[in-house]
C-alpha positions in Angstrom: 159.4 -41.3 -8.3 162.9 -40.3 -6.7 165.0 -43.3 -5.5 166.6 -43.1 -2.4 170.6 -44.1 -2.5 171.3 -43.6 1.1 169.8 -44.8 4.3 168.6 -42.1 6.5 171.5 -40.4 8.3 171.1 -39.7 12.2 171.9 -36.0 13.6 171.9 -35.6 17.7 170.0 -32.1 18.2 169.6 -30.9 21.2 169.7 -34.5 22.8 167.0 -36.0 20.2 167.6 -37.5 16.7 166.7 -35.9 13.5 166.8 -37.2 10.1 169.0 -35.4 7.8 168.2 -35.3 3.9 169.8 -37.7 1.9 170.9 -37.7 -1.8 168.6 -38.8 -4.4 168.5 -39.1 -8.0 165.3 -38.7 -9.7 164.1 -40.3 -12.6 164.7 -38.9 -16.0 161.9 -36.8 -17.6 160.9 -37.8 -20.9 162.6 -34.3 -22.3 165.7 -35.8 -21.0 165.6 -39.3 -22.6 164.0 -38.3 -26.1 167.2 -38.6 -27.5 167.6 -42.3 -26.3 164.4 -43.7 -27.6 164.7 -46.5 -29.5 165.7 -50.2 -29.9 169.8 -50.6 -29.4 171.9 -52.9 -31.2 175.4 -54.4 -29.9 176.5 -56.7 -27.4 178.9 -57.4 -24.5 182.3 -58.7 -24.4 183.9 -60.7 -21.4 186.2 -58.3 -19.3 188.7 -61.6 -19.0 189.2 -63.5 -22.4 191.3 -65.8 -20.3 188.3 -67.3 -18.1 187.4 -70.7 -19.2 184.8 -71.0 -21.9 182.8 -73.1 -20.2 182.4 -70.8 -16.8 181.8 -67.5 -19.2 180.7 -67.0 -23.0 183.3 -64.5 -24.7 180.4 -62.4 -26.3 176.6 -61.8 -25.7 174.3 -60.0 -28.2 172.0 -57.8 -27.1 168.8 -57.7 -28.8 165.8 -56.2 -27.9 167.2 -53.1 -25.2 164.7 -50.8 -25.8 164.2 -47.4 -24.6 160.7 -45.8 -24.5 159.9 -42.9 -22.3 162.4 -42.9 -19.5 162.2 -47.0 -19.1 165.0 -49.3 -20.4 163.4 -53.0 -20.9 165.6 -55.8 -21.9 164.4 -59.3 -21.5 163.5 -59.4 -17.8 165.5 -56.6 -16.7 163.4 -53.2 -16.8 163.8 -49.9 -15.0 164.0 -46.2 -14.9 166.7 -44.0 -16.6 167.8 -41.6 -13.8 168.4 -37.8 -14.5 172.3 -38.4 -14.9 171.4 -40.8 -17.7 172.3 -44.1 -15.3 170.4 -47.0 -15.0 170.7 -50.2 -12.7 168.7 -53.1 -13.4 168.4 -56.4 -11.3 167.0 -59.8 -12.4 167.8 -62.2 -9.5 171.6 -62.3 -8.7 172.4 -60.5 -12.4 172.5 -57.0 -12.9 173.1 -54.4 -15.8 174.5 -51.0 -14.8 175.8 -48.2 -17.1 175.0 -44.9 -18.6 173.4 -43.2 -21.7 175.6 -40.7 -23.6 174.9 -38.5 -26.5 174.2 -38.7 -29.0 172.7 -42.6 -28.9 175.1 -44.8 -26.7 174.7 -46.9 -23.8 177.8 -48.2 -22.1 177.8 -50.4 -19.0 178.4 -53.4 -17.2 176.9 -57.0 -17.1 177.5 -59.1 -14.2 175.9 -63.0 -14.4 176.3 -65.5 -11.4 176.4 -68.1 -9.9 180.2 -67.5 -9.4 180.4 -63.7 -10.3 183.3 -64.2 -12.6 181.7 -63.5 -15.6 181.7 -59.7 -15.9 181.1 -58.1 -19.5 181.2 -54.5 -20.9 178.4 -53.3 -22.4 178.2 -51.1 -25.6 175.0 -50.3 -27.2 174.0 -48.1 -30.2 171.3 -46.8 -31.9 171.0 -47.9 -35.1 171.5 -45.0 -37.9 
């Protein structure tokens, strides 16, 4: 099911209002996600190593980051892979955003509240 990425735009037409089309990025098909199937290994590294250790861990290992069909599952995070290989996963105020890239790599970002300063770079790969 396509995800609407914009709010409906309004257009004045002959004194009335008409909705214009919005950009959508449909979910990827199984054929598009076939190269990405499996469980990824790797982790996330803090963007700013100067942050106090009590505020943010320097590294977070990723275990169980799995692609099945066009869905990504990682702990409580889950959601579709979009046609362009991107994902946006949200749990509460935490989010993972990124993109799958050939041959079998995921690069992205992890943000963990409560202070929004713990922002991590993610790099994951399918084991050979």
